[in-house]
C-alpha positions, 0 to 999 in steps of 0.5 A: 120523429121530429128532426133535431137541429143543433141548438147553435142553428138560428134559424132567422140567420140561415135564411137569405132574403129572396128577391123576385127579379122578373126575366127577359125573353132572350134568344141565342144564349148558349147551353140551352136548347130553343128560346131562353129567358134571363136577366141582367147579372149586375143586378144579381151581383149587386143584390149578392153583395147586399146579402140577398139572393135573386130568383128569376121567373120567366114573364109567361102568361102562367107566371102572371096568373099566379103573381099572388103566389109569386110575390108571396113567396119571395121577401122583395121585388126587383124590376130591372131595365130594359126596352120601352114600355107599350105606349097604349099601356099608359093610354097613348099611341105610339107617336115617336119613331125612337120607341124601341124593344117593346115586348108585351110579355115584359109589360104584362108581367111586370106590371102584374108583379108591381101591383101584386107587390104594392098590395102586399106591401113587399119592398120594392126596387124599380130600376130605369124601366123598372121606374117607368113600370111603376108609374104606368102600373099606378096610372102615370104616363111617360114622355115617349123620348126625351128629345120631345122636351129637351133640346139634347135628345141624348143628354141622358143616353149612356152618360154621368150626371149629378142628381139632387135627392130630397132630404128626409127620403127613404132614398137619401137614407138608403144612398147615405148622401143627397148627391149620389156619385157615379150615377149612370144614366141610360135612357131616352124615356122619362116620367111624364105625369106621375102618379098620384101614389108616388112622390118625386124625390130626385131630379136631374139639373134639366128637371127630369125625374130621377126618383120616385117613392111610394106615399104609403108603402113601407119601401117602394122606391123606384130610380131612373139611373143605373146604380148596378153598373157602378155598385162594385166600386161606388159605395153609395150605389151599393148602399141602395141595394144593401138597404133594400136587401135589409128592408127585405130581411126585416120582414 
């Protein structure tokens, strides 16, 4: 016998957009036995304020093998910040001693997730390292350290600086401004050769690329700063997450 639901129940309204956030391998977590995996809480909080929920998956080889099913089961993808990508992933070798935090499992899974998200045309928001993963997944390259191209190698490390966003871009629409306030910069690498499928839509005053968008996918945006850090108190930073969740919900 079929289950009857109250007529007032709107199925669409009851479904919270599910956002896949690949986890990071961690150690020293409390309340668990052995090794662990996790993600940044501020990302999940910003998504929750926007009306979505984060679904975390461990960066295992098994996860990568089932990436099509994982991406197909969610409404959008969020790629978070973290350590550096192995230079070999973009056809380079390690030439700078500042390269740090390389984890092969993170690179393998996140690149696979990004490529599958593009294949399925799922909304994707990529932040800091996530922006770099997006570029590398599509064939782009990175500056291994900003000190190689800027006079001050720490000018983007744990600081705030102006950002100029291109008018008419998806990013500008999401932020609601061309000059986002309180953009927290926390990176020592940046995009070098931009993948042909991406277009630059924001830069810092020194020319460093701060955001890109996919040329043809419905909503694929990558930003170099950390909007989650100030999203709770800065409207334009939270708007990026809220607009992203709305794009996921509209599907």
